[in-house]
C-alpha positions as CSV (number, residue, x, y, z in Angstrom):
1,M,-56.6,-123.0,-1.8
2,N,-54.8,-125.1,-4.3
3,K,-53.3,-128.5,-3.8
4,K,-49.8,-127.2,-3.2
5,E,-51.1,-124.8,-0.5
6,L,-53.0,-127.7,1.1
7,K,-49.8,-129.8,1.2
8,L,-47.9,-126.9,2.7
9,A,-50.5,-126.6,5.4
10,V,-50.1,-130.3,6.0
11,S,-46.4,-129.9,6.4
12,F,-46.7,-127.0,8.8
13,L,-49.3,-128.9,10.9
14,Q,-47.1,-132.0,11.0
15,E,-44.1,-130.0,12.1
16,A,-46.1,-128.2,14.7
17,S,-47.5,-131.5,16.0
18,H,-44.0,-132.8,16.4
19,E,-42.9,-129.7,18.3
20,Y,-46.0,-129.5,20.5
21,G,-45.6,-133.2,21.3
22,S,-42.4,-132.3,23.3
23,H,-44.0,-129.6,25.4
24,C,-44.7,-130.5,29.0
25,C,-48.3,-129.4,28.8
26,N,-50.5,-130.5,25.9
27,D,-53.9,-129.1,26.9
28,W,-56.3,-128.2,24.2
29,E,-60.0,-127.5,24.1
30,F,-62.5,-127.5,21.3
31,P,-63.6,-124.1,20.1
32,P,-66.8,-123.1,21.9
33,D,-69.0,-123.3,18.8
34,W,-68.5,-127.1,18.4
35,L,-71.5,-129.2,19.2
36,K,-71.1,-132.3,21.4
37,E,-71.9,-134.5,18.4
38,E,-69.1,-132.8,16.4
39,K,-66.7,-133.4,19.2
40,I,-67.7,-137.0,19.5
41,Q,-67.2,-137.6,15.8
42,F,-63.8,-135.8,15.7
43,V,-62.5,-137.8,18.7
44,K,-63.9,-141.1,17.4
45,E,-62.3,-140.5,14.0
46,Y,-59.0,-139.5,15.6
47,H,-58.9,-142.8,17.5
48,Q,-59.6,-144.7,14.3
49,Y,-56.8,-142.8,12.6
50,N,-54.5,-143.5,15.5
51,G,-55.2,-147.2,15.5
52,D,-56.6,-147.3,19.0
53,S,-60.4,-147.4,18.4
54,E,-60.8,-149.2,21.7
55,E,-59.6,-146.0,23.5
56,F,-62.5,-144.0,22.3
57,N,-64.9,-143.0,25.1
58,P,-67.8,-140.6,24.2
59,K,-67.7,-139.3,27.8
60,Y,-64.0,-138.3,27.5
61,L,-63.6,-136.0,24.6
62,H,-60.1,-134.7,25.2
63,L,-57.2,-134.8,22.9
64,P,-53.7,-133.4,23.3
65,D,-52.9,-130.4,21.0
66,F,-50.3,-132.4,19.0
67,A,-52.8,-135.2,18.4
68,A,-55.4,-132.8,17.0
69,M,-52.8,-131.2,14.8
70,S,-51.5,-134.5,13.5
71,F,-55.1,-135.6,12.8
72,L,-55.9,-132.4,11.0
73,A,-52.8,-132.7,8.9
74,H,-53.9,-136.3,8.0
75,K,-57.4,-135.0,7.0
76,L,-55.9,-132.2,4.9
77,E,-53.5,-134.5,3.2
78,K,-56.3,-136.8,2.3
79,L,-58.3,-133.9,0.9
80,A,-55.4,-132.7,-1.1
81,N,-54.8,-136.1,-2.6
82,T,-58.4,-136.8,-3.5
83,A,-60.1,-133.5,-4.3
84,K,-60.4,-132.9,-8.0
85,K,-61.4,-129.2,-7.5
86,F,-57.9,-128.2,-6.5
87,D,-55.3,-127.2,-9.0
88,S,-51.5,-127.9,-9.1
C-alpha cells in the first residue's frame, strides 16, 4: 500500500466515523482473536488520542464504532506521514 492509498483509507474511515456517529446504536466489539492485553492497549491509546485519559478503565474495554474508526484513521494517517517505506 502506498502513501496515497493510506491517505485514501484515512479519508474513508473519517467519513465512515462521521456517518456512524449519527446512528442511534454504536455497538462494536473487538474481533474474537484480540487478546485482553491488546484490547487494553487499544482502548488506553484511544483515550490518550481523544484527550480523556482519565476515562480509561481497564475493566471497561468498550468503544463506540465511530470512535474506533476515528482512532484507526488517526493511526493510519500517522503511519502515512511518517513511514519512509511508502511511495508517493
